[in-house]
C-alpha positions as CSV (number, residue, x, y, z in Angstrom):
1,X,9.9,15.1,35.3
2,X,12.1,14.4,32.2
3,X,13.1,10.8,31.5
4,X,16.5,10.1,29.9
5,X,16.5,7.1,27.5
6,X,20.1,6.0,27.5
7,X,19.9,3.4,24.7
8,X,17.4,1.8,22.4
9,X,16.0,-1.8,22.6
10,X,16.6,-4.0,19.6
11,X,13.2,-5.4,18.4
12,X,12.8,-8.4,16.2
13,X,11.7,-7.5,12.7
14,X,9.3,-9.2,10.2
15,X,10.5,-9.8,6.7
16,X,12.6,-12.1,4.5
17,X,16.0,-10.7,5.7
18,X,17.4,-9.5,9.0
19,X,16.5,-5.8,9.7
20,X,17.6,-3.9,12.7
21,X,14.9,-2.0,14.6
22,X,16.2,0.2,17.4
23,X,13.2,1.3,19.5
24,X,14.1,4.5,21.4
25,X,10.6,5.3,22.6
26,X,7.7,2.9,22.6
27,X,5.9,0.1,24.3
28,X,9.1,-2.0,24.9
29,X,11.9,0.5,25.6
30,X,10.1,3.3,27.5
31,X,6.7,1.8,28.4
32,X,5.1,4.5,26.2
33,X,1.9,3.6,24.3
34,X,1.1,7.0,22.9
35,X,4.0,7.1,20.4
36,X,6.9,5.1,19.2
37,X,10.1,6.3,17.7
38,X,12.5,3.8,16.1
39,X,15.5,3.8,13.8
40,X,15.4,1.1,11.1
41,X,18.4,-0.3,9.2
42,X,17.1,-2.5,6.3
43,X,19.4,-4.5,4.0
44,X,19.2,-4.6,0.2
45,X,16.4,-6.9,-0.9
46,X,14.5,-6.7,2.4
47,X,10.7,-6.9,2.2
48,X,8.0,-7.5,4.8
49,X,4.4,-8.8,4.5
50,X,1.7,-6.2,3.9
51,X,-0.1,-4.7,6.8
52,X,-3.2,-2.7,7.8
53,X,-2.1,-1.0,11.0
54,X,-4.3,0.8,13.6
55,X,-1.7,3.6,13.8
56,X,-0.4,6.4,11.6
57,X,3.2,6.2,10.6
58,X,5.6,9.1,9.8
59,X,8.8,7.8,8.1
60,X,11.9,9.9,7.5
61,X,14.5,8.2,5.2
62,X,18.0,9.0,6.3
63,X,20.0,6.9,3.7
64,X,19.1,4.9,0.7
65,X,15.5,4.4,-0.5
66,X,12.4,2.9,1.1
67,X,9.7,1.5,-1.1
68,X,6.2,2.0,0.2
69,X,3.4,0.1,-1.6
70,X,-0.3,0.8,-1.2
71,X,-3.2,-0.8,-3.0
72,X,-3.2,2.1,-5.5
73,X,0.4,3.3,-5.7
74,X,4.1,2.6,-5.1
75,X,6.2,5.4,-3.6
76,X,10.0,5.4,-3.6
77,X,11.0,7.5,-0.6
78,X,14.6,8.7,-0.9
79,X,17.0,10.1,1.7
80,X,15.7,13.5,3.0
81,X,12.1,12.6,2.1
82,X,9.2,11.7,4.4
83,X,6.1,9.6,3.8
84,X,3.0,9.5,6.0
85,X,0.8,6.4,6.0
86,X,-2.5,6.4,7.8
87,X,-4.3,3.9,10.1
88,X,-6.6,1.5,8.3
89,X,-4.7,1.7,4.9
90,X,-3.0,-1.4,3.6
91,X,0.8,-0.8,3.1
92,X,3.9,-2.8,2.4
93,X,7.5,-1.7,3.0
94,X,10.7,-2.9,1.2
95,X,14.2,-1.9,0.4
96,X,14.9,-3.2,-3.1
97,X,18.0,-1.1,-3.9
98,X,21.6,-2.4,-3.4
99,X,22.3,0.1,-0.6
100,X,19.3,-0.8,1.5
101,X,18.0,2.0,3.7
102,X,18.2,3.7,7.1
103,X,15.1,5.5,8.3
104,X,13.2,6.7,11.4
105,X,9.7,5.6,12.0
106,X,7.3,7.5,14.3
107,X,4.0,5.7,15.0
108,X,0.9,7.3,16.7
109,X,-0.2,5.5,18.8
110,X,2.8,3.4,19.5
111,X,3.6,0.4,17.3
112,X,2.3,-2.9,18.7
113,X,2.4,-6.4,17.1
114,X,-1.3,-6.6,18.1
115,X,-2.3,-3.5,16.1
116,X,-0.1,-3.9,12.9
117,X,-2.3,-6.6,11.4
118,X,0.2,-8.2,9.0
119,X,-1.0,-10.3,6.0
């Protein structure tokens, strides 16, 4: 039977500045552990600690630019672009540009504070 999700849950974000995480589907808002879908709104200059998650993450940038750092590369992901990061790889997200960024993150399995493994 279909399940209507009428609104997201705001989740507390890690990082040096306030970032808004609106979880639509995931462990908190829909009791779903297979996948999480969240819209992120990150201010200019936001950055979070590095992480080595146990989930794959598919990130679609809607506005601005999201910087994704790995041990080998730095990717600047602009509006209309997508980046895929894989479980077990060290990554670090930030929004260094003045406009910040809005993006959608899809995690498989669903994001969990216990499986993100922040530095």
